[in-house]
N, C-alpha and C positions, 0 to 999 in steps of 0.2 A: 671434370675439374672442375671445382667452386672456386671462383674471384676472389683475391684478395678483399680483405675491408677500404671502403672510399675513406682515402687517406682525407676527403672533406667530412665523412660523418662517420666515423669509425665504427659508430651502435650499428651501422647498419649491416647487414651480413653484403653486400656488393653495391657497385656504382650501380652498376643496372637497376637494380632495386631504385637506389634511390632516385635515380632517372626515371625510371615508372610514375614512382607515387609523385614526384615533384611536378611533373603533365600533368596528373589525373588532379592530385589536391591543390598546384596553383592556379587550375583552373575550372577552378567548382562547378562554373554552369555549364560548363563545355561536355557530349557525352564522347566517350574514344570508341573505335571498333578498337581489336585487338589488330589488325592489321596494322591500324593509322600509328599505334603506342609502337608498335615493333619497329615500323619504319622508323618512326623520328626518335626511340634509342639506336640504332641498329643490330638489334636482335632477329634471332626466330619469334612465328607468330608461338607455335608453344611456352618461347620460354617468355614472355611475355605473358601467353595467359598464365605460364604457374605461379607470378609475379602477382597478376591480379587476383588468383585462387587466393595465395595467402594471406594480401594485404585486404579482403574478399571476407576472408577467415579471422579477421584480426576485427574488422568492423568497423575500416577505414574506407573504404567503396564498398559500391551496387551494382549489377549486372543486371540485364533483361536481353531475352532475346526477339530479334524482328530479323525472324526469320533464319536463315543461319545464322547471323550477326550477330557477335553477340556486344554489347556495347558495356561502356563503364563509365561509371560518375563518382567521383567524390560520394560520401554520406555523412553529414552534419552528427557527431558521437561528441562522446564526452575526452577524447585521444584527438581527435581530427585537426581541432584549432589548436594544441603544441606540436603538431606532431609538424601542420603546416607551416608553423611559424622556424621551427630546428630544418625544415628542408627549405622555403625562403631564403633564410639566410645561409645554407650552404651550398644547393642545389641552386637555388633560384636567379643569381646574377645575370648570365646571359641573359635572360627572360626579361628582367626587372632593366637592367639595361637598353634590351632593346624596344622596349617598351617607352622608355621615357625617353630616349636619343632620338626613336621616329621622327618626330616632326623639326628638329633640327637641321635644318638647310645647309647644304653645301660639304656635306658628308657624303665621301670615296668607298670610306670603309672604315669600320669599327672594329676593332678587336680587346679582349681580356685576355693581360701579357703578366710577370711578375709569379709571386706565389700563390693567389689564390686562383692561377691557370697552370700553376704547377701541382696543386695537389688535387684539381680536375682530372693531369692528365695520368695520376696513381705515382708522382715525386714523390717520396715521405721528405717530411721537417715539419715545422712547426704551420699550428692552425694559421693561417691568412687575417690580417687583422684589419685589411684595410684592401682594396679594388684598384687594380691600374687600369684606366684605359687608353690604350691607343685609338684616336682619331686621326686618317688620313683625309684631306681634305683644306677646306678655306670656310669653314662655318664661324657665327658669328659666336664670339666667346663669352659673349653671356649667353644667348642663348643653351650655351654649351655650359656652362654655369650655374644654369637655372635647373635643367638636366639632371646635372651631377650631386645636386642639393635635392631632389627631388627623389632621387635612387637613393640617395642615404636615407633619408626619411623613413623608407620602405625595407631598405635592407639592412638597416644600423651599422653600418660600418661606409668607414669613409671613400669615396671615389676621387681619383687622381686622374685630370684628363693630361693627357701629352698629344698636342697637334702637331702630328709634320705634316708636308706634302707628300703629293702623289711622284713629283721626282725622287724626294726622299725615300718612299717607301720602294720604288721602283730599282733606284740605283744609289742608296746610301754606301755610304763608306767608312761613314766615322763609328765608335765606339758601343752607340747607343743603339746602330742599326745591326749589328756583331750582333748582340749582346739580344735583344727583343729576337729578331728573326732564325737568331740557332735557338731560343728555348722554345717550351711550349707557350701558342697563342689559341687562343679559344676565338674562333671566326663568330661574329654577330652578326655582321653585314661584311663579306669580301671582295676588296677591290677588283673591281675588274680588268681579264687579264688582257684586255686590251683598253686599249685609246691615248688619246696625248698626254703626255705626263705637264704638269703645274708645277 
């Protein structure tokens, strides 16, 4: 049974197709084995192979064999750049947020929430206009703002950052805590299970 079209980019056949293409096209210098792709998107190798074969037939990826391993990478073509731009803006936020916030110290946890996370989880609704990022820890606000601006330039979406403490994450009782934890969250860097609350 085929999964429904993804809420983030309904032009695609499935969210899995979007995730496989995003991994390959947003990392154009990297070669992926089918096993790596399957593990990253949480699918079987045979499912990843079908998606790769479709993309290869469309002329946006190329593969080669090294022994028994099939390696896949992006193939520059007239449609690759526009497709990559669509994938970046729809399925790319986790990768971009991870990259741009990686150098910011004091982050214990990093999550996407709100409408983008809901669409990513398949919840129907309007296309998200912005990205909501929840930062757990005690980072420098200026560094966070700089990271959010870099992400905005890459994604073409406003990036709204909310900072909360580790103690709030683990024991919060306010309405915002209840709202965030009861709706879809996309972990970029999960809060460790144990440790001292701050």
